[in-house]
C-alpha positions in Angstrom: 65.6 86.7 224.5 63.8 83.6 225.8 61.4 81.8 223.4 59.0 79.2 224.7 57.5 76.7 222.2 54.8 74.5 223.5 53.1 71.5 221.8 49.6 71.7 223.2 48.8 68.3 221.7 51.2 66.7 224.2 49.5 68.4 227.2 45.9 67.4 226.3 44.6 65.0 229.0 41.0 64.3 230.1 39.7 63.4 233.5 37.6 60.3 233.9 35.4 61.9 236.6 31.9 62.6 235.2 29.5 65.5 235.8 30.3 68.4 238.1 33.9 69.2 238.9 33.1 71.0 242.1 36.4 70.7 244.0 39.8 72.4 243.4 41.3 68.9 243.1 38.8 67.9 240.4 39.6 71.1 238.4 43.4 70.7 238.8 43.1 67.4 236.9 41.6 69.0 233.8 43.6 72.3 233.9 47.3 72.6 233.0 49.5 75.6 233.1 51.0 76.3 229.7 52.8 79.6 230.3 53.0 82.1 233.2 54.5 85.6 232.7 54.3 88.8 234.7 51.5 90.0 232.3 49.4 86.9 231.7 48.9 83.2 232.3 47.8 80.6 229.8 46.1 77.4 230.9 44.8 74.4 228.9 41.5 73.0 230.0 40.2 69.6 228.8 36.6 68.6 229.5 34.9 65.3 228.5 31.3 65.5 227.3 29.0 66.3 230.3 31.8 67.5 232.6 31.1 70.9 234.2 33.1 73.6 236.0 30.6 75.3 238.3 30.0 79.0 237.9 32.0 81.1 240.3 33.6 84.6 240.3 37.4 84.9 240.0 39.5 88.0 240.8 41.1 88.2 237.3 40.1 88.7 233.7 40.1 85.8 231.3 39.6 85.1 227.6 38.6 81.6 226.7 39.5 80.3 223.2 37.8 77.1 222.1 40.3 74.9 220.3 38.0 71.9 219.8 34.5 70.7 220.8 31.6 72.7 222.2 30.1 73.8 225.5 27.9 76.2 227.3 29.8 79.1 228.9 28.2 81.0 231.8 29.3 84.7 232.1 27.4 86.4 234.9 23.7 85.6 234.3 24.1 84.9 230.6 24.8 81.6 228.9 26.6 81.2 225.5 26.7 78.1 223.4 30.3 78.2 222.0 32.3 75.9 219.7 35.6 75.5 218.0 37.1 78.8 217.0 35.0 81.0 219.3 36.4 83.3 221.9 34.6 84.8 225.0 36.0 87.4 227.4 35.1 87.5 231.1 35.9 90.5 233.3 37.4 90.1 236.8 34.9 89.3 239.6 32.2 88.1 237.2 31.0 84.5 237.7 32.1 82.1 235.0 31.4 78.4 234.4 31.7 75.9 231.6 29.7 72.8 230.7 31.0 70.6 228.0 28.5 69.4 225.3 31.1 67.7 223.1 34.6 66.8 224.3 36.1 70.3 224.9 39.6 71.6 224.6 40.2 75.3 225.3 42.8 77.9 226.3 42.2 80.3 229.2 44.3 83.4 228.7 44.2 85.1 232.1 45.3 88.3 233.6 48.4 87.5 235.7 47.6 86.5 239.3 
């Protein structure tokens, strides 16, 4: 049996770029792979206040868990103001985006892809 223990605190890192993170390169700086299995992937996302991942559809399901901070999550045409302790599920092929209101740390638990 293989057990993975990860200290998320050691992975937290924020980008200095402000505003819209519109390119793949911009998003790679704020997103770190935590764990990949044949069933799911977990990524850590860290956004400074005011940073935004633009809304776009992805071909996999994801559940976002907010560890700290707050932000506006776009799911399809709806917007949700979420904060520490909240979870939101987004089905595959539905547009999703995140705009940080207060320095935001969250996990994305994704369908394997």
